All heavy atoms as an XYZ file, in Angstrom:
607
protein
N      12.699    -25.130     48.227
C      11.602    -24.869     47.182
C      10.758    -26.148     47.033
O      11.375    -27.299     46.890
C      12.262    -24.528     45.801
C      11.428    -23.977     44.871
S      12.320    -23.405     43.372
C      11.813    -21.721     43.280
N       9.622    -26.108     47.013
C       8.609    -27.194     46.909
C       8.283    -27.487     45.537
O       8.555    -26.783     44.615
C       7.424    -26.945     47.788
O       6.555    -25.977     47.068
N       7.714    -28.639     45.288
C       7.245    -29.109     43.962
C       6.259    -28.172     43.351
O       6.370    -27.825     42.230
C       6.652    -30.530     44.003
C       6.204    -31.036     42.700
C       7.068    -31.420     41.708
C       4.834    -31.067     42.437
C       6.616    -31.816     40.485
C       4.274    -31.506     41.269
C       5.285    -31.798     40.228
N       5.306    -27.699     44.236
C       4.281    -26.773     43.635
C       4.730    -25.425     43.256
O       4.384    -24.850     42.220
C       3.130    -26.653     44.703
O       3.616    -25.965     45.914
N       5.869    -24.989     43.975
C       6.483    -23.662     43.531
C       7.272    -23.825     42.237
O       7.253    -22.993     41.410
C       7.239    -23.052     44.657
O       8.339    -23.931     44.890
N       7.877    -24.951     42.110
C       8.569    -25.310     40.826
C       7.653    -25.433     39.612
O       7.825    -24.861     38.553
C       9.315    -26.615     40.939
C      10.611    -26.453     41.816
O      10.984    -25.397     42.149
O      11.110    -27.644     42.300
N       6.513    -26.116     39.864
C       5.574    -26.223     38.867
C       4.866    -24.834     38.493
O       4.678    -24.541     37.269
C       4.389    -27.174     39.313
N       4.586    -24.042     39.480
C       3.996    -22.695     39.127
C       4.993    -21.851     38.383
O       4.620    -20.980     37.589
C       3.448    -22.036     40.415
O       4.438    -21.846     41.298
N       6.318    -21.935     38.814
C       7.380    -21.149     38.108
C       7.408    -21.609     36.653
O       7.642    -20.790     35.732
C       8.659    -21.243     38.858
N       7.421    -22.903     36.422
C       7.559    -23.479     35.062
C       6.278    -23.094     34.274
O       6.404    -22.708     33.093
C       7.609    -24.920     35.163
N       5.120    -23.061     34.984
C       3.942    -22.741     34.254
C       3.866    -21.167     33.829
O       3.519    -20.813     32.715
C       2.657    -22.933     35.173
O       1.490    -22.450     34.538
N       4.521    -20.317     34.695
C       4.685    -18.867     34.488
C       5.530    -18.621     33.275
O       5.338    -17.822     32.489
C       5.107    -18.153     35.657
N       6.682    -19.524     33.245
C       7.653    -19.394     32.215
C       6.924    -19.722     30.788
O       7.179    -19.140     29.757
C       8.839    -20.215     32.427
N       6.213    -20.807     30.851
C       5.494    -21.280     29.670
C       4.523    -20.216     29.131
O       4.429    -19.844     27.944
C       4.827    -22.553     29.788
C       3.869    -22.962     28.606
C       5.788    -23.680     30.042
N       3.716    -19.591     30.104
C       2.838    -18.581     29.773
C       3.474    -17.361     29.161
O       3.028    -16.805     28.184
C       1.970    -18.176     31.045
C       1.021    -19.201     31.514
O       0.766    -20.150     30.716
O       0.559    -19.076     32.514
N       4.617    -16.979     29.714
C       5.439    -15.801     29.190
C       5.933    -16.041     27.793
O       5.915    -15.180     26.973
C       6.567    -15.505     30.151
N       6.381    -17.346     27.635
C       6.902    -17.673     26.266
C       5.770    -17.654     25.278
O       5.965    -17.193     24.112
C       7.579    -19.048     26.303
N       4.688    -18.142     25.681
C       3.469    -18.231     24.678
C       3.062    -16.728     24.429
O       2.634    -16.416     23.229
C       2.327    -18.901     25.387
N       3.076    -15.861     25.392
C       2.600    -14.407     25.227
C       3.626    -13.736     24.212
O       3.260    -12.995     23.310
C       2.546    -13.796     26.510
N       4.873    -14.102     24.455
C       5.939    -13.454     23.584
C       5.807    -13.982     22.124
O       5.940    -13.143     21.184
C       7.392    -13.795     24.103
N       5.580    -15.270     21.981
C       5.315    -15.737     20.630
C       4.153    -15.202     19.914
O       4.162    -14.841     18.785
C       5.228    -17.314     20.622
C       5.161    -17.985     19.313
C       6.403    -17.801     18.462
O       7.548    -17.800     19.048
N       6.254    -17.633     17.138
N       2.996    -15.008     20.705
C       1.843    -14.425     20.135
C       2.126    -12.978     19.695
O       1.651    -12.558     18.686
C       0.750    -14.437     21.179
C      -0.639    -13.961     20.653
C      -1.679    -14.184     21.702
C      -3.082    -13.782     21.204
N      -4.122    -13.941     22.174
N       2.821    -12.179     20.519
C       3.279    -10.860     20.207
C       3.990    -10.827     18.934
O       3.744     -9.977     18.053
C       3.873    -10.179     21.358
C       4.278     -8.747     21.048
C       5.054     -8.096     22.251
C       5.381     -6.717     21.937
N       6.119     -6.035     23.083
N       4.933    -11.727     18.749
C       5.881    -11.727     17.670
C       5.012    -12.045     16.376
O       5.242    -11.469     15.340
C       6.918    -12.850     17.880
C       7.915    -13.136     16.653
C       8.708    -11.813     16.481
C       8.782    -14.288     17.006
N       4.075    -13.022     16.543
C       3.257    -13.461     15.408
C       2.429    -12.170     14.954
O       2.220    -11.965     13.767
C       2.357    -14.626     15.679
C       3.158    -15.789     15.711
O       4.213    -15.964     15.139
N       2.644    -16.921     16.356
N       1.972    -11.448     15.931
C       1.130    -10.184     15.628
C       1.827     -9.239     14.949
O       1.528     -8.637     13.881
C       0.481     -9.687     16.957
C      -0.477     -8.505     16.812
C      -1.688     -8.729     15.939
C      -0.843     -8.003     18.139
N       3.152     -9.068     15.426
C       4.042     -7.991     14.688
C       4.263     -8.434     13.309
O       4.421     -7.534     12.457
C       5.342     -7.820     15.517
C       5.112     -7.088     16.892
C       6.403     -7.130     17.694
O       7.384     -7.668     17.339
O       6.292     -6.557     18.781
N       4.602     -9.741     13.071
C       4.793    -10.136     11.703
C       3.577     -9.924     10.824
O       3.692     -9.404      9.720
C       5.111    -11.638     11.700
C       6.527    -11.988     12.156
C       6.784    -13.473     11.970
C       8.155    -13.787     12.512
N       8.378    -15.181     12.365
N       2.394    -10.183     11.260
C       1.177     -9.935     10.496
C       0.994     -8.557     10.213
O       0.562     -8.137      9.210
C      -0.038    -10.520     11.261
N       1.190     -7.679     11.255
C       1.073     -6.173     11.121
C       2.032     -5.717     10.206
O       1.749     -4.873      9.304
C       1.183     -5.544     12.490
O       0.247     -6.183     13.355
C       0.966     -3.975     12.381
N       3.277     -6.100     10.114
C       4.301     -5.513      9.394
C       4.324     -6.145      7.981
O       4.922     -5.477      7.001
C       5.691     -5.877     10.045
C       5.946     -5.024     11.197
O       5.347     -4.009     11.400
N       6.790     -5.612     12.185
N       3.657     -7.176      7.651
C       3.569     -7.728      6.314
C       2.940     -6.686      5.466
O       3.551     -6.464      4.315
C       2.787     -9.034      6.266
C       2.735     -9.568      4.856
C       3.834    -10.235      4.368
C       1.645     -9.304      4.030
C       3.775    -10.732      3.058
C       1.593     -9.839      2.754
C       2.677    -10.492      2.282
N       1.931     -6.010      5.757
C       1.269     -5.076      4.917
C       1.913     -3.749      4.731
O       1.745     -2.900      3.881
C      -0.210     -4.861      5.362
C      -1.063     -6.104      5.151
S      -1.185     -6.583      3.453
C      -2.056     -5.146      2.746
N       2.900     -3.447      5.692
C       3.797     -2.300      5.663
C       4.377     -1.999      4.310
O       4.447     -0.886      3.824
C       4.636     -2.262      6.736
C       5.433     -0.909      6.954
C       6.354     -1.067      8.229
C       7.011      0.225      8.400
N       7.831      0.328      9.685
N       4.795     -3.045      3.648
C       5.501     -2.905      2.437
C       4.553     -2.401      1.308
O       5.002     -1.934      0.264
C       6.051     -4.289      1.992
C       5.102     -5.301      1.771
C       5.759     -6.749      1.402
O       6.696     -6.750      0.727
N       5.193     -7.751      2.167
N       3.286     -2.486      1.465
C       2.219     -2.058      0.519
C       1.570     -0.659      0.852
O       0.660     -0.347      0.219
C       1.178     -3.137      0.345
C       1.693     -4.416     -0.106
C       1.714     -5.564      0.716
C       2.224     -4.675     -1.369
C       2.317     -6.744      0.386
C       2.765     -5.871     -1.812
C       2.742     -6.890     -0.948
O       3.332     -8.076     -1.399
N       2.132     -0.067      1.954
C       1.621      1.243      2.326
C       2.592      2.434      1.857
O       3.726      2.181      1.955
C       1.360      1.234      3.806
C       0.296      0.301      4.212
C      -0.034      0.542      5.726
N      -1.114     -0.330      6.145
C      -2.405     -0.083      5.936
N      -2.697      1.024      5.344
N      -3.289     -0.881      6.400
N       2.045      3.549      1.696
C       2.728      4.699      1.336
C       3.357      5.136      2.788
O       2.693      5.182      3.834
C       1.837      5.861      0.865
C       2.655      7.133      0.630
O       3.113      7.210     -0.463
O       2.702      7.905      1.553
N       4.802      5.343      2.751
C       5.322      5.672      4.074
C       4.881      7.028      4.715
O       5.001      7.061      5.885
C       6.809      5.696      3.672
C       6.981      5.843      2.202
C       5.683      5.255      1.657
N       4.495      8.038      3.911
C       4.100      9.250      4.467
C       2.636      9.263      4.844
O       2.299      9.532      5.964
C       4.327     10.314      3.458
C       5.754     10.408      3.089
N       6.767     10.760      3.910
C       6.449     10.121      1.879
C       7.983     10.723      3.329
N       7.810     10.293      2.074
N       1.725      8.880      4.000
C       0.324      8.821      4.340
C      -0.114      7.585      4.966
O      -1.194      7.586      5.610
C      -0.577      9.031      3.092
O      -0.426      7.909      2.232
N       0.633      6.501      4.918
C       0.278      5.218      5.438
C      -0.989      4.633      4.806
O      -1.499      3.566      5.202
C       0.187      5.249      6.981
C       1.454      5.697      7.634
C       1.217      5.789      9.102
N       0.569      4.700      9.719
C       1.080      3.819     10.546
N       2.449      3.844     10.770
N       0.351      2.842     11.092
N      -1.443      5.147      3.679
C      -2.486      4.628      2.869
C      -1.962      3.346      2.155
O      -0.830      3.374      1.683
C      -3.148      5.602      1.984
C      -3.817      6.754      2.657
C      -4.505      7.736      1.721
O      -4.640      7.376      0.555
O      -4.910      8.749      2.160
N      -2.949      2.440      1.825
C      -2.523      1.300      0.995
C      -2.333      1.779     -0.448
O      -3.229      2.444     -0.942
C      -3.688      0.263      1.040
C      -3.457     -1.100      0.457
C      -2.296     -1.776      1.154
C      -4.678     -1.968      0.512
N      -1.231      1.308     -1.006
C      -0.937      1.706     -2.361
C      -1.792      0.777     -3.323
O      -2.340     -0.282     -2.853
C       0.520      1.473     -2.735
C       1.502      2.195     -1.949
C       2.909      1.732     -2.312
C       3.929      2.470     -1.455
N       5.370      1.965     -1.634
N      -1.899      1.163     -4.622
C      -2.580      0.264     -5.438
C      -1.627     -1.007     -5.753
O      -0.432     -0.858     -5.909
C      -2.817      0.998     -6.867
C      -3.801      2.057     -6.734
C      -4.213      2.661     -7.978
C      -5.300      3.723     -7.863
N      -5.659      4.291     -9.199
N      -2.281     -2.096     -5.667
C      -1.542     -3.362     -5.820
C      -1.622     -4.020     -7.287
O      -2.643     -3.764     -7.763
C      -2.056     -4.402     -4.865
C      -2.088     -4.119     -3.462
C      -2.711     -5.222     -2.628
C      -0.632     -3.856     -2.889
N      -0.479     -4.436     -7.699
C      -0.448     -5.227     -9.040
C      -1.123     -6.539     -8.700
O      -1.322     -6.936     -7.614
C       0.931     -5.305     -9.533
O       1.563     -6.281     -8.620
N      -1.459     -7.283     -9.707
C      -1.986     -8.602     -9.605
C      -1.058     -9.582     -8.865
O      -1.492    -10.282     -7.985
C      -2.412     -9.210    -11.022
N       0.203     -9.437     -9.066
C       1.224    -10.205     -8.379
C       1.272     -9.900     -6.939
O       1.358    -10.807     -5.997
C       2.606    -10.087     -9.003
C       2.731    -10.813    -10.381
O       1.916    -11.824    -10.644
N       3.609    -10.373    -11.137
N       1.241     -8.654     -6.574
C       1.254     -8.161     -5.195
C      -0.005     -8.648     -4.503
O       0.094     -9.118     -3.318
C       1.392     -6.674     -5.092
C       2.696     -6.163     -5.551
C       2.773     -4.564     -5.654
O       1.788     -4.031     -6.064
N       3.842     -4.109     -5.277
N      -1.173     -8.541     -5.212
C      -2.372     -9.025     -4.548
C      -2.270    -10.565     -4.262
O      -2.709    -10.960     -3.136
C      -3.516     -8.842     -5.429
C      -4.891     -9.344     -4.968
C      -5.604     -8.694     -3.992
C      -5.341    -10.556     -5.410
C      -6.821     -9.165     -3.471
C      -6.491    -11.152     -4.923
C      -7.259    -10.413     -3.964
N      -1.730    -11.239     -5.122
C      -1.641    -12.775     -4.893
C      -0.610    -12.993     -3.777
O      -0.833    -13.918     -2.989
C      -1.169    -13.508     -6.218
C      -2.302    -13.497     -7.217
S      -3.983    -14.117     -6.625
C      -3.527    -15.768     -6.087
N       0.411    -12.205     -3.676
C       1.278    -12.360     -2.491
C       0.582    -12.131     -1.167
O       0.848    -12.933     -0.330
C       2.458    -11.310     -2.671
C       3.476    -11.678     -3.699
O       3.484    -12.899     -4.250
O       4.284    -10.747     -4.070
N      -0.239    -11.115     -1.149
C      -0.963    -10.793      0.088
C      -2.000    -11.930      0.372
O      -2.077    -12.487      1.432
C      -1.662     -9.455      0.004
C      -2.704     -9.207      1.108
C      -0.705     -8.340     -0.084
N      -2.709    -12.395     -0.659
C      -3.588    -13.424     -0.591
C      -2.982    -14.667     -0.009
O      -3.433    -15.367      0.990
C      -4.335    -13.763     -1.945
C      -5.368    -14.807     -1.935
C      -5.194    -16.154     -1.746
C      -6.682    -14.442     -2.039
N      -6.432    -16.752     -1.809
C      -7.388    -15.714     -1.918
C      -7.551    -13.393     -2.106
C      -8.751    -15.893     -2.029
C      -8.901    -13.595     -2.181
C      -9.552    -14.779     -2.186
N      -1.892    -15.104     -0.659
C      -1.184    -16.193     -0.239
C      -0.552    -16.196      1.258
O      -0.618    -17.180      1.961
C      -0.072    -16.498     -1.168
O      -0.430    -16.795     -2.449
N      -0.168    -14.909      1.550
C       0.276    -14.842      2.990
C      -0.832    -15.052      4.081
O      -0.561    -15.743      5.100
C       0.813    -13.367      3.148
C       1.301    -13.104      4.426
N       2.517    -13.489      5.048
C       0.640    -12.419      5.497
C       2.600    -13.028      6.205
N       1.610    -12.375      6.615
N      -2.022    -14.637      3.715
C      -3.136    -14.780      4.704
C      -3.910    -15.961      4.581
O      -4.720    -16.302      5.393
C      -3.938    -13.580      4.757
C      -3.266    -12.326      5.378
C      -2.709    -11.244      4.471
C      -2.925    -12.148      6.667
C      -2.009    -10.132      5.065
C      -2.345    -11.127      7.255
C      -1.791    -10.137      6.444
O      -1.161     -9.146      6.970
N      -3.851    -16.621      3.407
C      -4.621    -17.817      3.156
C      -3.718    -19.068      3.059
O      -3.556    -19.713      2.037
C      -5.398    -17.743      1.840
C      -6.393    -18.793      1.647
O      -6.968    -19.296      2.590
O      -6.587    -19.160      0.465
N      -3.086    -19.428      4.168
C      -2.003    -20.403      4.190
C      -2.600    -21.812      3.803
O      -1.888    -22.510      3.166
C      -1.398    -20.501      5.511
C      -0.629    -19.312      5.963
C       0.662    -19.227      5.202
C       1.414    -18.050      5.699
N       2.452    -17.668      4.812
N      -3.798    -22.089      4.210
C      -4.404    -23.436      3.993
C      -5.099    -23.596      2.583
O      -5.535    -24.654      2.262
C      -5.254    -23.876      5.133
C      -6.552    -23.109      5.270
O      -6.659    -22.184      4.570
O      -7.312    -23.382      6.157
N      -5.313    -22.465      1.964
C      -5.946    -22.470      0.713
C      -7.492    -22.711      0.780
O      -8.294    -22.784     -0.195
N      -8.056    -22.692      1.941
C      -9.502    -22.939      2.234
C     -10.362    -21.845      1.637
O     -11.294    -22.089      1.040
C      -9.742    -23.069      3.681
C     -11.177    -23.577      3.937
C     -11.426    -23.905      5.403
O     -10.477    -24.523      5.962
O     -12.500    -23.551      5.885
N     -10.007    -20.588      1.855
C     -10.741    -19.448      1.400
C     -10.768    -19.387     -0.152
O     -11.801    -19.066     -0.739
C     -10.210    -18.218      1.926
C     -11.137    -16.987      1.675
C     -12.338    -16.955      2.358
C     -10.872    -16.016      0.780
C     -13.250    -15.860      2.071
C     -11.775    -15.030      0.594
C     -12.851    -14.831      1.250
N      -9.738    -19.689     -0.779
C      -9.593    -19.778     -2.259
C     -10.639    -20.769     -2.736
O     -11.302    -20.557     -3.763
C      -8.302    -20.025     -2.763
N     -10.713    -21.876     -2.152
C     -11.609    -22.963     -2.530
C     -13.084    -22.510     -2.340
O     -13.957    -22.866     -3.226
N     -13.366    -21.799     -1.345
C     -14.734    -21.261     -1.176
C     -15.059    -20.237     -2.284
O     -16.240    -20.360     -2.872
C     -14.821    -20.467      0.202
C     -14.788    -21.568      1.311
C     -16.125    -19.801      0.288
C     -14.590    -20.938      2.646
N     -14.160    -19.407     -2.667
C     -14.344    -18.412     -3.766
C     -14.701    -19.135     -5.002
O     -15.550    -18.827     -5.772
C     -13.180    -17.477     -3.861
C     -13.076    -16.592     -2.589
C     -13.352    -16.543     -5.061
C     -14.190    -15.740     -2.224
N     -13.862    -20.163     -5.302
C     -14.008    -20.872     -6.630
C     -15.350    -21.626     -6.612
O     -16.048    -21.662     -7.686
C     -12.775    -21.926     -6.799
C     -11.618    -21.260     -6.965
C     -13.108    -22.951     -7.899
C     -10.246    -22.074     -7.010
N     -15.718    -22.133     -5.474
C     -17.044    -22.853     -5.424
C     -18.175    -21.888     -5.626
O     -19.069    -22.199     -6.366
C     -17.224    -23.582     -4.022
O     -16.183    -24.425     -3.839
C     -18.494    -24.203     -3.931
N     -18.077    -20.775     -4.959
C     -19.104    -19.701     -5.117
C     -19.180    -19.194     -6.567
O     -20.292    -19.106     -7.186
C     -18.969    -18.602     -4.159
C     -19.179    -19.106     -2.718
C     -19.821    -17.397     -4.495
C     -18.831    -17.980     -1.674
N     -18.033    -18.873     -7.084
C     -17.988    -18.285     -8.486
C     -18.412    -19.341     -9.572
O     -18.949    -18.974    -10.603
C     -16.570    -17.755     -8.751
O     -15.657    -18.748     -8.872
N     -18.140    -20.644     -9.266
C     -18.515    -21.576    -10.366
C     -20.036    -21.769    -10.387
O     -20.628    -22.226    -11.376
C     -17.872    -22.948     -9.975
O     -18.298    -23.436     -8.828
N     -20.819    -21.327     -9.227
C     -22.228    -21.391     -9.234
C     -22.863    -20.155     -9.823
O     -24.061    -20.161    -10.087
N     -22.129    -19.175    -10.129
C     -22.631    -17.940    -10.701
C     -22.788    -17.998    -12.158
O     -21.926    -18.634    -12.903
C     -21.789    -16.674    -10.333
C     -21.537    -16.383     -8.881
C     -20.611    -15.309     -8.651
C     -22.946    -16.039     -8.251
N     -23.813    -17.473    -12.779
C     -23.938    -17.362    -14.190
C     -23.571    -15.962    -14.685
O     -24.111    -15.072    -14.312
C     -25.376    -17.722    -14.620
C     -25.848    -19.049    -14.234
C     -27.234    -19.334    -14.704
C     -27.656    -20.803    -14.328
N     -29.062    -20.987    -14.666
N     -22.573    -15.978    -15.495
C     -21.998    -14.650    -16.049
C     -22.526    -14.538    -17.400
O     -22.345    -15.370    -18.319
C     -20.495    -14.573    -15.977
C     -20.002    -14.772    -14.564
C     -20.053    -13.392    -16.610
C     -18.510    -14.905    -14.475
N     -23.213    -13.454    -17.697
C     -23.912    -13.128    -19.034
C     -22.869    -12.268    -19.812
O     -22.266    -11.467    -19.406
C     -25.168    -12.549    -18.911
C     -26.095    -13.530    -18.233
C     -27.465    -12.896    -18.131
C     -28.537    -13.797    -17.413
N     -29.833    -13.337    -17.370
């Protein structure tokens, strides 16, 4: 076995591992909302304020989007 074949085998293994991790992350993201869906109709249930914040926190890990909303809403004049 040559060095180039070892390197390409290692590269293929790394690519396969990355693909598997990406698939796992996608499944986690997809399944997170499953708890908020009706099992029969698969429609999204009405969320309580706490459930909404759980969903928000799950998808806004860095808090950047919340900062944008606060910035925008602080510029609005509410009568």
